[in-house]
DRENPA-3360 file (N, C-alpha, C; in nm, 2 decimals, always signed):
BEGIN
1 = MMEYLVVC = -4.57/-15.89/+1.76/-4.54/-15.91/+1.62/-4.65/-15.84/+1.53 ~ -4.77/-15.84/+1.57/-4.87/-15.77/+1.49/-4.85/-15.62/+1.47 ~ -4.80/-15.56/+1.57/-4.77/-15.41/+1.56/-4.66/-15.39/+1.46 ~ -4.56/-15.48/+1.46/-4.45/-15.46/+1.36/-4.50/-15.48/+1.22 ~ -4.59/-15.58/+1.19/-4.64/-15.60/+1.06/-4.73/-15.48/+1.01 ~ -4.81/-15.43/+1.10/-4.90/-15.32/+1.06/-4.82/-15.19/+1.04 ~ -4.75/-15.15/+1.15/-4.68/-15.02/+1.14/-4.57/-15.02/+1.03 ~ -4.49/-15.12/+1.02/-4.38/-15.13/+0.92/-4.44/-15.14/+0.78;
9 = GVALVLSG = -4.55/-15.21/+0.77/-4.61/-15.22/+0.63/-4.66/-15.09/+0.59 ~ -4.73/-15.01/+0.68/-4.78/-14.88/+0.65/-4.66/-14.79/+0.61 ~ -4.56/-14.79/+0.69/-4.44/-14.70/+0.67/-4.38/-14.73/+0.53 ~ -4.36/-14.86/+0.50/-4.30/-14.89/+0.37/-4.38/-14.84/+0.25 ~ -4.51/-14.87/+0.25/-4.60/-14.84/+0.13/-4.62/-14.69/+0.12 ~ -4.65/-14.62/+0.24/-4.69/-14.48/+0.23/-4.57/-14.39/+0.21 ~ -4.45/-14.43/+0.26/-4.33/-14.35/+0.24/-4.30/-14.33/+0.09 ~ -4.32/-14.43/+0.02/-4.30/-14.42/-0.13/-4.41/-14.34/-0.19;
17 = LTLFSGFG = -4.54/-14.36/-0.16/-4.64/-14.29/-0.22/-4.64/-14.14/-0.19 ~ -4.59/-14.10/-0.07/-4.59/-13.96/-0.03/-4.49/-13.87/-0.11 ~ -4.40/-13.94/-0.18/-4.31/-13.86/-0.27/-4.39/-13.79/-0.38 ~ -4.50/-13.85/-0.42/-4.57/-13.79/-0.54/-4.68/-13.69/-0.49 ~ -4.78/-13.75/-0.42/-4.89/-13.67/-0.37/-4.98/-13.76/-0.28 ~ -5.10/-13.71/-0.25/-5.19/-13.80/-0.17/-5.16/-13.79/-0.02 ~ -5.20/-13.89/+0.05/-5.18/-13.88/+0.20/-5.04/-13.87/+0.24 ~ -5.01/-13.80/+0.34/-4.88/-13.79/+0.40/-4.85/-13.91/+0.49;
25 = LGTILMPA = -4.72/-13.94/+0.51/-4.68/-14.05/+0.59/-4.74/-14.04/+0.73 ~ -4.73/-13.93/+0.79/-4.78/-13.91/+0.93/-4.93/-13.93/+0.94 ~ -5.00/-13.89/+0.83/-5.15/-13.91/+0.84/-5.19/-14.05/+0.86 ~ -5.13/-14.14/+0.80/-5.17/-14.28/+0.82/-5.08/-14.36/+0.93 ~ -4.96/-14.32/+0.94/-4.87/-14.39/+1.04/-4.91/-14.36/+1.18 ~ -4.96/-14.24/+1.21/-5.00/-14.21/+1.35/-5.12/-14.30/+1.39 ~ -5.22/-14.32/+1.31/-5.33/-14.41/+1.35/-5.28/-14.55/+1.37 ~ -5.18/-14.59/+1.28/-5.13/-14.73/+1.29/-5.06/-14.75/+1.43;
33 = FALFFPIP = -4.98/-14.65/+1.47/-4.92/-14.66/+1.60/-5.03/-14.65/+1.71 ~ -5.13/-14.57/+1.69/-5.23/-14.55/+1.79/-5.32/-14.68/+1.82 ~ -5.31/-14.77/+1.72/-5.38/-14.90/+1.74/-5.32/-14.98/+1.86 ~ -5.20/-14.95/+1.89/-5.12/-15.03/+1.99/-5.07/-14.95/+2.11 ~ -5.07/-14.82/+2.10/-5.01/-14.73/+2.20/-5.09/-14.61/+2.23 ~ -5.08/-14.55/+2.35/-5.15/-14.42/+2.38/-5.12/-14.32/+2.27 ~ -5.22/-14.23/+2.25/-5.21/-14.13/+2.14/-5.09/-14.04/+2.16 ~ -5.05/-13.98/+2.27/-4.93/-13.90/+2.28/-4.81/-13.97/+2.24;
41 = IAVAATAV = -4.79/-14.10/+2.28/-4.68/-14.18/+2.24/-4.68/-14.21/+2.09 ~ -4.80/-14.23/+2.04/-4.82/-14.26/+1.89/-4.78/-14.14/+1.81 ~ -4.82/-14.02/+1.85/-4.78/-13.90/+1.78/-4.63/-13.87/+1.78 ~ -4.57/-13.89/+1.90/-4.43/-13.87/+1.91/-4.35/-13.97/+1.83 ~ -4.39/-14.10/+1.84/-4.32/-14.20/+1.76/-4.33/-14.18/+1.61 ~ -4.45/-14.13/+1.57/-4.47/-14.10/+1.43/-4.38/-13.99/+1.39 ~ -4.36/-13.89/+1.48/-4.28/-13.77/+1.45/-4.13/-13.82/+1.43 ~ -4.09/-13.91/+1.51/-3.95/-13.96/+1.49/-3.93/-14.03/+1.36;
49 = VHLANNLF = -4.02/-14.12/+1.32/-4.01/-14.19/+1.19/-4.03/-14.08/+1.08 ~ -4.12/-13.99/+1.09/-4.14/-13.89/+0.99/-4.02/-13.80/+0.97 ~ -3.95/-13.76/+1.08/-3.83/-13.68/+1.07/-3.72/-13.76/+1.00 ~ -3.70/-13.89/+1.05/-3.59/-13.97/+0.99/-3.61/-13.99/+0.84 ~ -3.74/-14.02/+0.81/-3.77/-14.05/+0.67/-3.75/-13.92/+0.58 ~ -3.79/-13.81/+0.64/-3.77/-13.68/+0.56/-3.63/-13.64/+0.55 ~ -3.54/-13.67/+0.65/-3.40/-13.65/+0.64/-3.34/-13.73/+0.53 ~ -3.39/-13.85/+0.52/-3.35/-13.94/+0.41/-3.39/-13.88/+0.27;
57 = KVFLVGRR = -3.52/-13.83/+0.27/-3.57/-13.77/+0.15/-3.49/-13.64/+0.11 ~ -3.45/-13.57/+0.21/-3.37/-13.45/+0.19/-3.24/-13.49/+0.11 ~ -3.18/-13.60/+0.15/-3.06/-13.65/+0.09/-3.09/-13.69/-0.06 ~ -3.22/-13.74/-0.09/-3.25/-13.78/-0.22/-3.29/-13.66/-0.31 ~ -3.37/-13.57/-0.25/-3.43/-13.46/-0.34/-3.42/-13.32/-0.28 ~ -3.36/-13.31/-0.16/-3.35/-13.18/-0.09/-3.27/-13.07/-0.16 ~ -3.18/-13.11/-0.24/-3.10/-13.01/-0.31/-3.18/-12.93/-0.41 ~ -3.30/-12.98/-0.44/-3.38/-12.91/-0.54/-3.48/-12.80/-0.47;
65 = ADVSVVAR = -3.47/-12.80/-0.34/-3.56/-12.71/-0.26/-3.54/-12.56/-0.29 ~ -3.64/-12.48/-0.30/-3.64/-12.34/-0.32/-3.62/-12.27/-0.18 ~ -3.50/-12.22/-0.15/-3.47/-12.16/-0.02/-3.56/-12.05/+0.02 ~ -3.60/-11.96/-0.07/-3.69/-11.85/-0.04/-3.83/-11.90/+0.00 ~ -3.88/-12.00/-0.07/-4.01/-12.05/-0.03/-4.00/-12.12/+0.10 ~ -3.90/-12.20/+0.13/-3.88/-12.26/+0.26/-3.88/-12.16/+0.37 ~ -3.81/-12.05/+0.35/-3.81/-11.95/+0.45/-3.94/-11.89/+0.48 ~ -4.02/-11.86/+0.38/-4.15/-11.80/+0.39/-4.26/-11.89/+0.45;
73 = FALPASLA = -4.24/-12.02/+0.42/-4.34/-12.12/+0.47/-4.30/-12.19/+0.60 ~ -4.17/-12.24/+0.60/-4.13/-12.32/+0.71/-4.11/-12.25/+0.84 ~ -4.06/-12.12/+0.84/-4.04/-12.05/+0.96/-4.17/-12.02/+1.04 ~ -4.27/-11.97/+0.97/-4.40/-11.96/+1.04/-4.45/-12.10/+1.09 ~ -4.43/-12.20/+1.01/-4.48/-12.33/+1.04/-4.41/-12.38/+1.17 ~ -4.28/-12.36/+1.19/-4.21/-12.40/+1.30/-4.26/-12.33/+1.43 ~ -4.30/-12.21/+1.42/-4.35/-12.13/+1.54/-4.49/-12.19/+1.57 ~ -4.57/-12.21/+1.47/-4.71/-12.27/+1.50/-4.70/-12.41/+1.55;
81 = AVLGAFLL = -4.60/-12.49/+1.51/-4.58/-12.62/+1.56/-4.56/-12.63/+1.71 ~ -4.49/-12.53/+1.76/-4.47/-12.52/+1.91/-4.60/-12.52/+1.98 ~ -4.70/-12.43/+1.94/-4.83/-12.42/+2.00/-4.90/-12.55/+1.99 ~ -4.90/-12.61/+1.87/-4.97/-12.74/+1.85/-4.92/-12.85/+1.93 ~ -4.79/-12.86/+1.95/-4.73/-12.96/+2.03/-4.76/-12.94/+2.18 ~ -4.76/-12.82/+2.22/-4.80/-12.79/+2.36/-4.94/-12.83/+2.39 ~ -5.03/-12.80/+2.29/-5.17/-12.84/+2.31/-5.19/-12.99/+2.31 ~ -5.11/-13.07/+2.24/-5.11/-13.21/+2.24/-5.09/-13.26/+2.38;
89 = TAFGQWPA = -4.98/-13.21/+2.44/-4.95/-13.26/+2.58/-5.05/-13.21/+2.68 ~ -5.11/-13.09/+2.66/-5.21/-13.04/+2.75/-5.34/-13.12/+2.74 ~ -5.38/-13.15/+2.62/-5.50/-13.23/+2.60/-5.49/-13.37/+2.66 ~ -5.36/-13.43/+2.66/-5.34/-13.56/+2.71/-5.35/-13.57/+2.86 ~ -5.35/-13.46/+2.93/-5.37/-13.46/+3.07/-5.51/-13.44/+3.12 ~ -5.60/-13.42/+3.03/-5.74/-13.40/+3.07/-5.80/-13.53/+3.11 ~ -5.89/-13.54/+3.20/-5.96/-13.66/+3.24/-6.06/-13.70/+3.13 ~ -6.11/-13.82/+3.14/-6.20/-13.87/+3.04/-6.33/-13.79/+3.04;
97 = LITYQVGG = -6.38/-13.76/+2.92/-6.51/-13.69/+2.91/-6.63/-13.78/+2.93 ~ -6.62/-13.90/+2.88/-6.73/-14.00/+2.89/-6.66/-14.14/+2.92 ~ -6.72/-14.21/+3.01/-6.68/-14.35/+3.04/-6.81/-14.44/+3.03 ~ -6.80/-14.55/+2.96/-6.92/-14.64/+2.95/-6.87/-14.78/+2.94 ~ -6.96/-14.87/+2.97/-6.92/-15.01/+2.97/-7.01/-15.09/+2.87 ~ -6.95/-15.18/+2.80/-7.02/-15.27/+2.70/-6.96/-15.41/+2.72 ~ -7.04/-15.50/+2.75/-7.00/-15.64/+2.76/-6.89/-15.66/+2.86 ~ -6.89/-15.59/+2.97/-6.79/-15.60/+3.08/-6.66/-15.53/+3.05;
105 = RIYEVTLL = -6.65/-15.46/+2.94/-6.53/-15.38/+2.91/-6.56/-15.23/+2.92 ~ -6.47/-15.16/+2.98/-6.48/-15.02/+3.00/-6.42/-14.94/+2.88 ~ -6.49/-14.84/+2.83/-6.44/-14.76/+2.72/-6.44/-14.61/+2.77 ~ -6.33/-14.54/+2.73/-6.32/-14.40/+2.76/-6.31/-14.31/+2.64 ~ -6.39/-14.20/+2.64/-6.37/-14.10/+2.54/-6.30/-13.98/+2.60 ~ -6.18/-13.95/+2.56/-6.10/-13.84/+2.62/-6.10/-13.73/+2.52 ~ -6.07/-13.61/+2.57/-6.06/-13.49/+2.49/-5.96/-13.51/+2.38 ~ -5.84/-13.57/+2.41/-5.74/-13.59/+2.31/-5.78/-13.69/+2.20;
113 = KLVIAVLI = -5.85/-13.80/+2.24/-5.90/-13.89/+2.14/-6.00/-13.82/+2.05 ~ -6.08/-13.74/+2.11/-6.19/-13.68/+2.03/-6.13/-13.58/+1.93 ~ -6.03/-13.50/+1.98/-5.96/-13.40/+1.89/-5.89/-13.48/+1.77 ~ -5.81/-13.58/+1.81/-5.74/-13.65/+1.70/-5.83/-13.72/+1.61 ~ -5.94/-13.78/+1.66/-6.04/-13.84/+1.57/-6.10/-13.75/+1.47 ~ -6.14/-13.63/+1.52/-6.19/-13.53/+1.43/-6.09/-13.49/+1.32 ~ -5.97/-13.47/+1.36/-5.86/-13.44/+1.26/-5.84/-13.55/+1.16 ~ -5.83/-13.67/+1.21/-5.81/-13.78/+1.12/-5.92/-13.79/+1.01;
121 = IFFAFFEL = -6.05/-13.78/+1.06/-6.16/-13.78/+0.96/-6.16/-13.66/+0.87 ~ -6.13/-13.54/+0.92/-6.13/-13.42/+0.84/-6.03/-13.43/+0.73 ~ -5.90/-13.47/+0.77/-5.80/-13.48/+0.67/-5.81/-13.59/+0.57 ~ -5.88/-13.70/+0.62/-5.91/-13.81/+0.52/-6.01/-13.75/+0.41 ~ -6.11/-13.68/+0.45/-6.20/-13.62/+0.35/-6.13/-13.51/+0.27 ~ -6.04/-13.43/+0.34/-5.97/-13.33/+0.28/-5.89/-13.38/+0.15 ~ -5.83/-13.50/+0.17/-5.75/-13.55/+0.06/-5.83/-13.64/-0.04 ~ -5.95/-13.66/-0.01/-6.03/-13.75/-0.10/-6.14/-13.67/-0.18;
129 = LPRFQNLA = -6.20/-13.57/-0.12/-6.30/-13.50/-0.20/-6.24/-13.41/-0.31 ~ -6.30/-13.42/-0.43/-6.24/-13.34/-0.54/-6.23/-13.19/-0.51 ~ -6.33/-13.13/-0.45/-6.32/-12.99/-0.42/-6.20/-12.95/-0.33 ~ -6.16/-13.04/-0.24/-6.05/-13.02/-0.16/-5.92/-13.06/-0.23 ~ -5.93/-13.16/-0.31/-5.81/-13.21/-0.38/-5.75/-13.10/-0.47 ~ -5.84/-13.02/-0.53/-5.80/-12.91/-0.62/-5.77/-12.78/-0.55 ~ -5.78/-12.78/-0.42/-5.76/-12.66/-0.34/-5.62/-12.61/-0.35 ~ -5.60/-12.48/-0.38/-5.47/-12.42/-0.38/-5.48/-12.28/-0.35;
137 = FDRKYLPW = -5.37/-12.22/-0.29/-5.37/-12.08/-0.25/-5.26/-12.01/-0.32 ~ -5.28/-11.88/-0.34/-5.18/-11.79/-0.40/-5.05/-11.79/-0.32 ~ -4.94/-11.77/-0.39/-4.81/-11.77/-0.33/-4.80/-11.67/-0.21 ~ -4.88/-11.56/-0.22/-4.87/-11.45/-0.11/-4.92/-11.51/+0.02 ~ -4.99/-11.62/+0.02/-5.04/-11.67/+0.14/-4.95/-11.78/+0.21 ~ -4.83/-11.79/+0.16/-4.74/-11.89/+0.21/-4.72/-11.89/+0.36 ~ -4.69/-11.77/+0.42/-4.68/-11.76/+0.56/-4.80/-11.81/+0.64 ~ -4.92/-11.78/+0.59/-5.04/-11.83/+0.66/-5.05/-11.98/+0.64;
145 = GGLLSGFF = -5.02/-12.03/+0.53/-5.02/-12.17/+0.51/-4.92/-12.24/+0.60 ~ -4.81/-12.18/+0.62/-4.71/-12.24/+0.71/-4.76/-12.24/+0.86 ~ -4.83/-12.14/+0.90/-4.89/-12.13/+1.03/-4.99/-12.25/+1.05 ~ -5.08/-12.26/+0.95/-5.18/-12.37/+0.96/-5.12/-12.51/+0.96 ~ -5.03/-12.53/+0.86/-4.97/-12.66/+0.85/-4.89/-12.69/+0.97 ~ -4.81/-12.60/+1.02/-4.73/-12.62/+1.14/-4.81/-12.65/+1.26 ~ -4.92/-12.58/+1.28/-5.00/-12.60/+1.40/-5.06/-12.74/+1.40 ~ -5.12/-12.78/+1.29/-5.17/-12.92/+1.29/-5.06/-13.03/+1.29;
153 = GGLSGHQG = -4.95/-12.99/+1.24/-4.83/-13.08/+1.24/-4.79/-13.11/+1.39 ~ -4.79/-13.00/+1.47/-4.75/-13.01/+1.61/-4.85/-13.08/+1.69 ~ -4.98/-13.06/+1.66/-5.09/-13.12/+1.73/-5.12/-13.26/+1.71 ~ -5.11/-13.30/+1.58/-5.15/-13.44/+1.55/-5.06/-13.50/+1.44 ~ -4.97/-13.42/+1.38/-4.89/-13.48/+1.27/-4.95/-13.46/+1.13 ~ -5.07/-13.40/+1.12/-5.14/-13.38/+1.00/-5.09/-13.25/+0.93 ~ -4.99/-13.25/+0.86/-4.93/-13.13/+0.80/-4.92/-13.14/+0.65 ~ -4.92/-13.26/+0.60/-4.89/-13.28/+0.45/-4.99/-13.22/+0.36;
161 = ALRSAFLI = -5.12/-13.24/+0.39/-5.22/-13.19/+0.30/-5.22/-13.04/+0.28 ~ -5.22/-12.97/+0.40/-5.22/-12.82/+0.39/-5.09/-12.77/+0.33 ~ -4.98/-12.84/+0.36/-4.85/-12.79/+0.30/-4.86/-12.80/+0.15 ~ -4.91/-12.91/+0.10/-4.92/-12.92/-0.05/-5.01/-12.82/-0.11 ~ -5.13/-12.79/-0.04/-5.22/-12.69/-0.09/-5.16/-12.56/-0.10 ~ -5.07/-12.52/-0.01/-5.02/-12.39/-0.02/-4.89/-12.38/-0.11 ~ -4.82/-12.49/-0.12/-4.70/-12.49/-0.20/-4.72/-12.51/-0.35 ~ -4.84/-12.57/-0.38/-4.87/-12.61/-0.52/-4.87/-12.49/-0.61;
169 = KAGLKKEV = -4.91/-12.37/-0.55/-4.93/-12.25/-0.63/-4.80/-12.16/-0.62 ~ -4.70/-12.21/-0.57/-4.57/-12.13/-0.56/-4.49/-12.13/-0.69 ~ -4.54/-12.19/-0.79/-4.48/-12.18/-0.92/-4.35/-12.27/-0.93 ~ -4.35/-12.38/-0.86/-4.24/-12.47/-0.85/-4.25/-12.58/-0.94 ~ -4.14/-12.63/-1.00/-4.14/-12.75/-1.08/-4.16/-12.87/-0.99 ~ -4.20/-12.98/-1.04/-4.24/-13.10/-0.96/-4.12/-13.14/-0.87 ~ -4.00/-13.14/-0.92/-3.89/-13.19/-0.83/-3.86/-13.08/-0.72 ~ -3.87/-12.95/-0.76/-3.85/-12.84/-0.66/-3.96/-12.84/-0.56;
177 = FIGTGTVS = -4.08/-12.87/-0.60/-4.20/-12.87/-0.51/-4.17/-12.98/-0.41 ~ -4.13/-13.10/-0.45/-4.11/-13.21/-0.36/-3.99/-13.18/-0.26 ~ -3.88/-13.13/-0.32/-3.77/-13.09/-0.23/-3.81/-12.98/-0.13 ~ -3.88/-12.88/-0.17/-3.92/-12.78/-0.08/-4.01/-12.83/+0.03 ~ -4.11/-12.91/-0.01/-4.20/-12.97/+0.09/-4.13/-13.05/+0.19 ~ -4.03/-13.13/+0.14/-3.95/-13.22/+0.23/-3.87/-13.14/+0.33 ~ -3.80/-13.04/+0.29/-3.72/-12.96/+0.38/-3.80/-12.89/+0.48 ~ -3.92/-12.84/+0.44/-4.01/-12.77/+0.53/-4.06/-12.86/+0.63;
185 = AVIVDIVR = -4.09/-12.99/+0.59/-4.14/-13.09/+0.69/-4.03/-13.12/+0.79 ~ -3.91/-13.13/+0.75/-3.80/-13.16/+0.84/-3.79/-13.05/+0.95 ~ -3.80/-12.92/+0.91/-3.79/-12.81/+1.01/-3.90/-12.82/+1.11 ~ -4.03/-12.85/+1.07/-4.14/-12.86/+1.16/-4.12/-12.99/+1.25 ~ -4.07/-13.10/+1.20/-4.05/-13.22/+1.27/-3.95/-13.20/+1.39 ~ -3.84/-13.13/+1.35/-3.74/-13.10/+1.46/-3.80/-13.02/+1.57 ~ -3.87/-12.91/+1.53/-3.93/-12.83/+1.64/-4.03/-12.90/+1.72 ~ -4.12/-12.98/+1.66/-4.22/-13.04/+1.74/-4.17/-13.15/+1.83;
193 = LAVYGVSF = -4.06/-13.22/+1.78/-4.00/-13.33/+1.86/-3.93/-13.26/+1.99 ~ -3.87/-13.15/+1.96/-3.81/-13.08/+2.08/-3.91/-13.04/+2.18 ~ -4.03/-12.99/+2.14/-4.14/-12.96/+2.23/-4.19/-13.08/+2.30 ~ -4.21/-13.19/+2.23/-4.26/-13.31/+2.29/-4.17/-13.36/+2.40 ~ -4.04/-13.35/+2.37/-3.94/-13.39/+2.47/-3.94/-13.31/+2.60 ~ -3.95/-13.17/+2.58/-3.95/-13.08/+2.69/-4.07/-13.09/+2.77 ~ -4.19/-13.09/+2.70/-4.32/-13.07/+2.78/-4.38/-13.20/+2.82 ~ -4.33/-13.32/+2.77/-4.40/-13.44/+2.81/-4.30/-13.56/+2.83;
201 = YAAKLGTI = -4.23/-13.59/+2.73/-4.15/-13.71/+2.73/-4.03/-13.71/+2.82 ~ -3.97/-13.59/+2.83/-3.85/-13.58/+2.92/-3.89/-13.61/+3.06 ~ -4.01/-13.57/+3.10/-4.06/-13.60/+3.24/-4.12/-13.73/+3.26 ~ -4.16/-13.80/+3.15/-4.23/-13.92/+3.16/-4.17/-14.03/+3.08 ~ -4.04/-14.03/+3.06/-3.98/-14.13/+2.97/-4.00/-14.27/+3.01 ~ -4.02/-14.29/+3.15/-4.04/-14.43/+3.19/-4.18/-14.48/+3.15 ~ -4.27/-14.40/+3.10/-4.40/-14.45/+3.06/-4.40/-14.50/+2.92 ~ -4.29/-14.48/+2.85/-4.28/-14.53/+2.71/-4.25/-14.67/+2.71;
209 = PAEMFGLV = -4.33/-14.76/+2.65/-4.30/-14.90/+2.65/-4.17/-14.93/+2.58 ~ -4.10/-15.03/+2.64/-3.96/-15.06/+2.58/-3.97/-15.10/+2.44 ~ -4.08/-15.18/+2.40/-4.09/-15.23/+2.26/-4.10/-15.11/+2.16 ~ -4.14/-14.99/+2.21/-4.16/-14.88/+2.12/-4.03/-14.85/+2.04 ~ -3.92/-14.85/+2.11/-3.79/-14.81/+2.05/-3.76/-14.90/+1.93 ~ -3.77/-15.03/+1.95/-3.75/-15.13/+1.84/-3.85/-15.11/+1.72 ~ -3.97/-15.08/+1.76/-4.07/-15.06/+1.66/-4.05/-14.93/+1.58 ~ -4.01/-14.83/+1.65/-3.97/-14.70/+1.58/-3.86/-14.72/+1.48;
217 = LAATLAAF = -3.75/-14.79/+1.53/-3.64/-14.82/+1.44/-3.68/-14.90/+1.32 ~ -3.76/-15.00/+1.34/-3.81/-15.09/+1.23/-3.89/-15.01/+1.13 ~ -3.98/-14.93/+1.18/-4.07/-14.84/+1.10/-3.98/-14.74/+1.02 ~ -3.88/-14.69/+1.08/-3.79/-14.59/+1.01/-3.72/-14.66/+0.90 ~ -3.67/-14.78/+0.92/-3.60/-14.85/+0.81/-3.69/-14.89/+0.70 ~ -3.82/-14.92/+0.73/-3.92/-14.95/+0.63/-3.95/-14.83/+0.55 ~ -3.96/-14.71/+0.62/-3.99/-14.59/+0.55/-3.87/-14.55/+0.46 ~ -3.75/-14.57/+0.50/-3.63/-14.55/+0.42/-3.65/-14.63/+0.28;
225 = LGAFLGAR = -3.68/-14.75/+0.30/-3.69/-14.84/+0.18/-3.80/-14.79/+0.09 ~ -3.91/-14.75/+0.15/-4.03/-14.70/+0.07/-3.99/-14.57/+0.00 ~ -3.92/-14.48/+0.07/-3.87/-14.35/+0.00/-3.78/-14.38/-0.11 ~ -3.69/-14.48/-0.09/-3.59/-14.51/-0.20/-3.66/-14.56/-0.32 ~ -3.76/-14.66/-0.30/-3.83/-14.71/-0.41/-3.92/-14.61/-0.48 ~ -3.98/-14.52/-0.39/-4.06/-14.41/-0.45/-3.99/-14.32/-0.53 ~ -3.86/-14.28/-0.49/-3.78/-14.19/-0.57/-3.75/-14.24/-0.71 ~ -3.74/-14.37/-0.72/-3.71/-14.44/-0.85/-3.84/-14.44/-0.94;
233 = MMKKATLR = -3.95/-14.41/-0.88/-4.08/-14.41/-0.96/-4.15/-14.28/-0.95 ~ -4.07/-14.17/-0.94/-4.12/-14.04/-0.92/-4.22/-13.99/-1.02 ~ -4.21/-14.04/-1.14/-4.30/-13.99/-1.25/-4.44/-14.06/-1.26 ~ -4.45/-14.17/-1.17/-4.58/-14.24/-1.17/-4.68/-14.16/-1.09 ~ -4.81/-14.18/-1.13/-4.92/-14.11/-1.07/-4.96/-14.18/-0.94 ~ -5.03/-14.10/-0.85/-5.08/-14.17/-0.73/-5.20/-14.25/-0.77 ~ -5.21/-14.37/-0.71/-5.32/-14.46/-0.74/-5.45/-14.42/-0.66 ~ -5.55/-14.37/-0.73/-5.67/-14.32/-0.67/-5.75/-14.42/-0.59;
241 = TVQFIIGG = -5.75/-14.55/-0.64/-5.81/-14.65/-0.57/-5.75/-14.67/-0.43 ~ -5.62/-14.67/-0.42/-5.55/-14.69/-0.30/-5.59/-14.57/-0.20 ~ -5.60/-14.45/-0.26/-5.64/-14.34/-0.17/-5.77/-14.36/-0.11 ~ -5.87/-14.41/-0.19/-6.00/-14.43/-0.13/-6.00/-14.54/-0.03 ~ -5.93/-14.64/-0.05/-5.92/-14.75/+0.05/-5.86/-14.69/+0.18 ~ -5.75/-14.62/+0.17/-5.69/-14.56/+0.29/-5.78/-14.46/+0.36 ~ -5.85/-14.38/+0.28/-5.94/-14.28/+0.33/-6.05/-14.35/+0.41 ~ -6.10/-14.46/+0.36/-6.21/-14.53/+0.43/-6.16/-14.59/+0.56;
249 = LLTMVGLG = -6.04/-14.65/+0.56/-5.98/-14.70/+0.68/-5.95/-14.60/+0.79 ~ -5.90/-14.48/+0.74/-5.88/-14.37/+0.83/-6.01/-14.32/+0.90 ~ -6.11/-14.31/+0.82/-6.24/-14.27/+0.87/-6.29/-14.37/+0.98 ~ -6.27/-14.50/+0.96/-6.32/-14.59/+1.06/-6.23/-14.58/+1.18 ~ -6.10/-14.56/+1.17/-6.01/-14.54/+1.28/-6.05/-14.42/+1.36 ~ -6.08/-14.31/+1.29/-6.13/-14.19/+1.36/-6.25/-14.21/+1.43 ~ -6.35/-14.28/+1.38/-6.48/-14.30/+1.45/-6.45/-14.39/+1.57 ~ -6.36/-14.49/+1.55/-6.33/-14.57/+1.67/-6.27/-14.50/+1.78;
257 = MAVGIL = -6.18/-14.40/+1.75/-6.13/-14.31/+1.86/-6.23/-14.22/+1.92 ~ -6.32/-14.17/+1.84/-6.43/-14.08/+1.88/-6.52/-14.14/+1.99 ~ -6.54/-14.27/+1.97/-6.63/-14.34/+2.07/-6.56/-14.42/+2.17 ~ -6.42/-14.41/+2.17/-6.35/-14.47/+2.28/-6.31/-14.61/+2.26 ~ -6.34/-14.67/+2.14/-6.31/-14.81/+2.12/-6.16/-14.83/+2.10 ~ -6.09/-14.73/+2.04/-5.95/-14.74/+2.01/-5.88/-14.65/+2.11;
% end
């Protein structure tokens, strides 16, 4: 029951907020899943919710997407997502780097946990520090932005911050910017889910806990509701206080993964 409350609550709130700016849904939802399930399963489960939620957003705002920008950004992103997704599954097969015991309990620091922890902390600071918040790149760098965003999207699901940084200078109106980002995210999600299935989950489907399927469905419905409510409040600004609270929690989750506690 606790996993439903945490994961669905995160999906509901963040799905609405991500329509404007700030943290992406996957940035926070993946650590929420990772509190209860192994990281590879958490990343894939997040990708399913992220894709379903973005398909719903495409229905709401996708018609405003700029097709030319989507082509220049999302196509390179989809190629890079393949590499990132394969690295996720490869890192997941490495043995523990460090094993230690505290109070009779054994903790493991794996390469995958360490990589994901660093990315969680990095992107938390990326979206909180003013110098990074104002980061933007010229439109001519859209393909390179797609490569970076897609790679991290495939590896850990952290694609929203970089996607925004590169799309913000594309000269798009707010609604077009949102629609373009949403369509681009859908393309990356489809590609990385296909790779997850081929390289890991198709062979190890039996390792996925049965309760995961119900949790993913519940989180998806919560994200739908959040996106619907968020679309009705599209002109409201992101709450900076909420960002700082979430950033702090993400940093603590990242540190917990880095030392093997989570």
